[in-house]
C-alpha positions as CSV (number, residue, x, y, z in Angstrom):
1,M,121.1,120.8,84.4
2,S,124.7,120.9,86.7
3,S,125.1,118.5,89.2
4,H,125.9,120.7,91.4
5,Y,122.9,122.7,91.8
6,R,120.5,122.9,95.2
7,P,117.6,124.4,95.1
8,R,117.7,127.3,97.9
9,W,114.4,125.7,99.5
10,M,116.8,122.3,99.8
11,T,117.8,121.7,103.5
12,E,119.5,119.1,105.3
13,D,116.4,117.6,107.0
14,L,114.8,117.1,102.9
15,D,118.5,115.5,101.6
16,L,117.7,112.8,104.8
17,L,114.0,112.7,103.5
18,A,115.4,112.2,100.2
19,G,117.6,109.5,100.9
20,L,115.3,107.5,102.8
21,A,112.4,107.9,100.1
22,R,115.2,106.8,97.4
23,D,116.2,103.7,98.8
24,F,111.7,102.9,99.7
25,F,111.4,103.2,95.9
26,T,114.3,101.6,94.6
27,K,114.0,98.5,96.5
28,E,110.1,98.4,97.5
29,C,109.1,100.1,94.5
30,A,110.9,99.9,91.3
31,P,111.6,95.9,91.5
32,N,107.5,95.7,90.9
33,E,106.5,98.2,88.6
34,A,106.0,95.9,85.9
35,R,103.9,93.3,88.4
36,W,102.2,96.4,89.2
37,S,101.0,97.2,85.8
38,R,99.6,93.9,84.9
39,Q,97.3,94.2,88.0
40,Q,96.9,97.4,87.4
41,H,97.1,98.6,91.3
42,V,99.6,99.0,93.7
43,D,99.4,96.1,96.8
44,R,98.5,97.4,99.6
45,E,100.9,97.1,101.7
46,I,103.3,99.1,100.0
47,W,101.4,101.5,101.9
48,T,101.8,100.7,105.3
49,M,105.5,100.2,104.4
50,A,105.6,103.8,103.5
51,G,103.4,105.2,106.6
52,K,106.0,102.9,108.8
53,L,109.1,105.2,107.1
54,G,107.0,107.9,107.8
55,L,106.6,109.3,103.7
56,L,103.1,109.7,104.3
57,C,101.4,112.8,105.0
58,T,104.7,114.7,105.8
59,G,103.4,118.1,105.4
60,I,100.6,117.5,108.0
61,P,101.3,118.6,111.4
62,E,102.7,116.4,113.4
63,E,99.6,116.7,116.4
64,Y,97.8,114.5,114.0
65,G,100.1,111.8,112.6
66,G,102.1,113.8,110.1
67,G,105.3,114.6,109.5
68,G,104.7,118.5,110.8
69,G,106.6,119.5,107.3
70,T,105.8,121.7,104.2
71,F,105.4,121.2,100.3
72,A,108.7,120.8,99.9
73,H,108.9,117.6,101.9
74,D,105.8,116.2,99.3
75,A,107.9,117.3,96.8
76,V,111.2,115.7,97.9
77,I,109.4,112.5,98.0
78,A,107.4,112.8,94.8
79,F,110.8,113.4,93.0
80,E,113.0,110.8,94.4
81,Q,109.6,108.4,93.3
82,I,110.2,109.8,89.7
83,R,113.3,109.5,89.7
84,A,113.6,105.5,90.8
85,Q,111.2,104.9,87.6
86,A,108.4,103.8,90.2
87,P,105.4,105.8,88.9
88,S,102.8,104.1,90.2
89,F,102.5,104.3,94.1
90,G,99.3,107.0,94.6
91,G,101.0,108.6,97.6
92,I,101.0,112.5,96.0
93,V,97.5,112.4,95.6
94,H,96.6,110.9,99.1
95,S,99.3,112.7,101.1
96,G,100.1,116.2,98.6
97,I,96.9,116.6,97.9
98,I,93.9,115.1,99.7
99,A,95.8,115.3,103.6
100,H,95.8,118.7,103.0
101,Y,92.0,119.0,102.3
102,L,91.4,117.2,105.7
103,A,94.3,119.1,107.5
104,A,92.6,123.0,106.1
105,Y,88.9,122.7,106.6
106,G,88.2,119.5,108.6
107,T,86.9,119.5,111.9
108,E,88.8,118.6,115.0
109,E,87.2,115.3,114.9
110,Q,87.3,114.8,111.3
111,K,91.5,115.5,111.5
112,R,92.1,113.3,114.6
113,S,89.8,110.6,113.5
114,W,91.5,110.2,109.9
115,L,94.7,112.2,109.3
116,P,96.1,109.7,111.7
117,A,95.3,107.0,110.0
118,M,96.4,108.4,106.6
119,A,99.8,108.9,107.8
120,S,100.4,105.3,108.7
121,G,98.7,104.2,105.5
122,E,96.3,102.1,107.5
123,V,93.6,104.2,105.2
124,I,93.8,104.7,102.0
125,S,92.4,108.2,100.3
126,A,90.8,109.5,97.3
127,L,89.3,112.4,95.8
128,A,86.3,112.4,94.0
129,M,85.5,115.1,91.9
130,T,85.0,114.3,88.0
131,E,82.2,113.2,86.4
132,P,81.6,111.1,83.3
133,G,79.9,114.2,82.0
134,T,81.8,117.2,83.4
135,G,85.4,117.1,83.1
136,S,86.9,120.0,84.0
137,D,84.0,122.0,84.7
138,L,83.5,121.2,88.8
139,Q,80.2,123.9,89.0
140,A,78.5,121.9,86.2
141,I,78.2,118.5,88.9
142,T,75.4,116.4,89.5
143,T,76.2,113.7,92.5
144,K,74.1,114.8,95.0
145,A,74.0,115.0,98.8
146,I,70.4,115.5,99.9
147,R,70.1,116.0,103.5
148,D,67.6,113.6,105.2
149,G,67.5,114.3,109.4
150,D,71.5,113.6,110.6
151,E,72.0,112.1,107.2
152,Y,73.0,112.7,103.7
153,V,71.8,110.2,101.0
154,I,74.5,110.3,98.0
155,D,73.4,109.5,94.7
156,G,75.7,109.7,91.7
157,A,78.8,108.5,89.5
158,K,82.7,109.6,89.6
159,T,85.3,108.7,87.0
160,F,89.2,108.7,86.7
161,I,89.7,108.4,89.9
162,S,93.0,107.7,91.5
163,N,93.4,105.5,94.3
164,G,90.0,105.0,93.9
165,F,90.5,100.9,93.6
166,L,92.1,100.9,97.2
167,A,90.5,104.0,98.5
168,D,89.1,103.4,102.4
169,L,87.8,107.3,102.4
170,V,86.6,109.0,99.4
171,V,86.5,112.9,100.1
172,V,83.4,113.4,97.5
173,A,82.1,116.7,95.9
174,A,78.7,116.7,95.3
175,K,75.6,119.4,95.4
176,T,74.0,119.5,99.0
177,D,71.8,122.1,97.4
178,P,71.3,121.3,93.9
179,G,69.4,124.8,92.9
180,N,72.8,126.5,93.1
181,A,76.3,125.9,90.7
182,A,79.2,126.8,92.7
183,A,77.3,127.8,96.3
184,G,75.3,124.5,95.9
185,V,79.3,122.2,96.5
186,S,79.8,120.8,99.3
187,L,82.5,118.1,99.9
188,I,81.6,114.8,101.9
189,L,84.0,112.4,103.3
190,V,83.0,108.8,102.6
191,E,83.9,105.8,104.3
192,A,84.3,102.9,101.4
193,D,82.6,100.0,103.6
194,R,79.0,102.7,103.4
195,A,76.0,100.2,101.9
196,G,75.3,101.8,98.5
197,F,79.4,102.9,97.2
198,G,80.5,100.7,94.4
199,R,83.8,100.5,92.7
200,G,84.0,99.5,88.4
201,R,86.8,97.9,87.3
202,N,89.8,99.4,86.9
203,L,89.9,101.4,83.7
204,E,92.6,100.3,81.6
205,K,94.7,103.7,80.3
206,I,97.1,104.3,77.9
207,G,99.6,104.8,80.7
208,Q,100.1,104.7,84.3
209,H,99.1,101.3,84.1
210,G,99.9,100.4,87.4
211,Q,98.4,103.2,89.1
212,D,94.8,102.5,90.3
213,T,91.9,104.3,88.5
214,C,88.3,103.4,88.5
215,E,85.0,104.8,88.6
216,L,82.8,105.1,91.7
217,F,79.2,104.9,92.0
218,F,76.6,106.2,95.0
219,D,73.4,104.6,95.1
220,G,71.9,106.0,98.2
221,V,75.5,106.4,100.1
222,R,74.0,107.1,103.5
223,V,76.7,109.2,105.8
224,P,76.2,111.2,108.7
225,V,75.7,115.0,109.0
226,S,79.4,114.8,110.3
227,N,80.9,113.2,107.4
228,L,80.0,117.2,105.7
229,L,84.0,118.4,105.5
230,G,84.7,121.0,108.0
231,G,80.1,121.3,108.8
232,T,79.5,124.1,106.6
233,E,77.2,123.6,103.6
234,G,78.3,125.4,100.1
235,Q,81.8,125.5,100.7
236,G,82.9,122.6,98.7
237,F,83.4,125.4,95.8
238,V,85.6,127.4,97.7
239,Q,87.7,124.7,99.2
240,M,88.7,123.2,95.9
241,M,89.5,127.1,94.5
242,E,91.4,127.2,97.2
243,Q,93.6,123.8,97.4
244,L,93.8,123.5,93.4
245,P,97.0,125.6,93.0
246,R,99.0,123.2,95.3
247,E,97.2,120.1,93.4
248,R,98.8,122.0,90.3
249,M,102.4,121.8,91.7
250,C,102.3,118.4,92.6
251,V,101.6,117.8,88.6
252,A,104.5,120.3,88.2
253,V,106.7,118.2,90.5
254,A,106.3,115.1,88.8
255,A,106.3,117.0,85.1
256,V,110.1,118.6,86.3
257,A,111.3,115.2,87.5
258,A,110.2,113.4,84.6
259,I,112.0,116.3,82.2
260,E,115.1,115.4,84.0
261,V,115.1,111.4,83.7
262,A,114.1,111.7,80.3
263,V,117.3,113.8,79.6
264,D,119.6,111.4,81.6
265,L,118.2,108.4,80.3
266,T,118.7,109.8,77.0
267,V,122.3,111.1,77.0
268,T,123.5,107.6,78.9
269,Y,122.0,105.7,76.1
270,T,123.3,108.1,73.2
271,K,126.7,108.0,74.6
272,E,126.4,103.9,74.6
273,R,124.5,103.3,71.1
274,T,126.5,103.8,67.7
275,A,125.2,104.2,64.4
276,F,127.4,104.4,61.2
277,G,130.8,103.6,63.2
278,R,130.6,106.4,65.7
279,E,128.3,107.2,69.3
280,L,125.0,108.4,68.9
281,I,125.6,111.7,70.8
282,K,128.6,112.5,68.3
283,F,125.8,113.2,65.5
284,Q,125.3,117.2,65.3
285,N,121.3,116.5,65.6
286,T,121.8,114.2,68.8
287,K,123.9,117.2,70.2
288,F,121.4,119.7,69.4
289,T,118.4,118.3,70.4
290,L,119.9,117.3,73.7
291,A,121.2,120.7,74.0
292,E,117.7,121.7,73.6
293,C,116.2,119.5,76.3
294,D,119.1,120.1,78.6
295,T,117.9,124.2,78.5
296,I,114.6,123.0,78.8
297,R,115.2,120.9,81.9
298,T,117.1,123.6,83.6
299,I,114.5,126.5,82.7
300,S,111.9,123.9,84.2
301,R,114.1,123.6,87.2
302,V,114.7,127.1,88.3
303,F,110.5,128.0,87.3
304,F,109.6,125.2,89.7
305,D,111.7,126.3,92.5
306,D,110.7,129.5,92.1
307,C,107.0,128.5,92.7
308,T,107.7,126.6,95.8
309,E,109.6,129.0,97.0
310,K,106.6,131.2,96.9
311,L,104.3,128.7,98.0
312,L,106.4,127.8,100.9
313,A,106.3,131.8,101.8
314,G,102.2,131.8,101.3
315,E,102.7,133.7,98.3
316,L,102.2,131.7,95.1
317,D,98.7,133.3,93.7
318,V,96.6,131.2,91.8
319,A,97.8,132.2,88.3
320,T,101.5,131.0,88.4
321,A,99.8,127.6,89.5
322,A,98.1,127.3,86.4
323,K,101.2,128.7,84.5
324,A,103.5,126.2,86.3
325,K,101.1,123.9,85.5
326,W,100.6,124.2,82.0
327,W,104.0,124.9,81.0
328,L,105.9,122.0,82.6
329,T,103.2,119.8,81.5
330,E,103.5,120.7,78.2
331,Q,107.5,120.5,78.2
332,Q,107.4,117.6,79.8
333,C,105.6,116.2,76.9
334,Q,107.6,117.5,74.4
335,V,111.2,116.5,75.7
336,A,109.7,112.4,76.4
337,D,108.8,112.5,72.5
338,R,112.2,114.0,71.7
339,C,113.9,112.0,73.7
340,L,112.2,109.0,72.7
341,Q,112.7,109.7,68.9
342,L,116.6,109.7,69.7
343,F,115.9,105.7,71.2
344,G,115.2,104.6,67.8
345,G,113.1,101.7,67.7
346,Y,114.2,100.4,71.1
347,G,112.1,104.1,72.2
348,Y,109.1,102.3,70.9
349,M,109.4,99.3,73.4
350,S,108.2,99.1,76.7
351,E,111.0,97.3,78.3
352,Y,112.8,100.5,78.0
353,P,112.3,103.5,80.5
354,I,111.6,106.0,77.8
355,S,108.4,104.6,76.4
356,R,107.1,104.5,80.1
357,I,107.4,108.2,80.3
358,F,106.3,109.2,76.8
359,V,103.0,107.4,77.8
360,D,102.7,108.3,81.3
361,S,103.4,112.0,80.7
362,R,100.4,112.5,78.1
363,V,97.8,112.8,81.2
364,Q,99.5,114.8,82.7
365,K,98.1,117.9,80.2
366,I,94.6,116.9,81.5
367,Y,94.4,116.2,85.2
368,G,94.5,118.4,87.6
369,G,92.7,120.6,85.5
370,T,93.4,120.4,81.6
371,N,95.9,123.1,80.1
372,E,93.3,124.8,78.0
373,I,91.4,125.7,81.5
374,M,95.2,126.8,82.8
375,K,95.1,129.5,80.1
376,E,91.5,130.3,80.5
377,I,92.2,130.9,84.6
378,I,95.6,132.8,83.2
379,S,94.1,135.1,81.0
380,R,91.7,136.2,83.9
381,F,94.2,137.9,85.5
382,L,95.8,139.8,82.2
């Protein structure tokens, strides 16, 4: 991608935000990545630091403590995070996805109670959809929230929950009407200090080691009826379907950024590394591979930017968001694999950033709805 390329959706305000985010992730996060990978979560203090800098909930209205921005603000921060090679911080899930559930559907009391604290980093949030036996089939969830007077009693388990280990607030998908499939699902806000709420161990993943991911358990957890997101039962499935295109664009951001970083790292390495008396980049195989990867990089960025413009204009449809999610993450994995190959044995060493990009990329084809589900969604609009 030409260094002169500039998306049409970028503004001077976003340039300033990008610089702030770049400094934060480069200075405060990247140097701690190795330690965070060992402890399997970031330091809690990094959240409040991000909040003080205004790097959380930038797309939420100012009246609720946010930055008053758009998806573009979340995207710029995510780009800089990946470019700084500091992937562990779970801000994109917290700010780019969960905060928007509250902003879009929360009652006035819910928004004023939680969003300012989320924007400051005082409250860390998680979204609990996936269960051990359901995966992408959200209609098949078995976690129940049965009303008992002025409270819901929640029983069930969730798994693969990003930010789950540190979360203070969990948005839980549960069946308030177990007899129905989609119509029986509701989203309920659960505070982590509620009796009966428990966390499992941090799950050991093949990649994304520093981002906490754990199991959550609900054993007779009682929450007030006022914790029902939006105040109306049975709206959870619709709410999730409406927000998933935005979530898929958050996944797409990471994909495009990872592609760009992988290509940049590999071009630099092949110019410095020699074999048989000349730089690797002078071999035809290297040149052709990088030419193809750089072409993918360009197409990926232009596609993402077009989707971003549509999202900002309120015109991004479900099928296009699904296309962005599956295609960009497929390209991310292919580019990461091909670039790693050019590093030779060094590409397999964890001290080289390309190896981390390779292992971190694989899950992108799974979460946010598997790529197979994305193709199923797209086919319905043909």
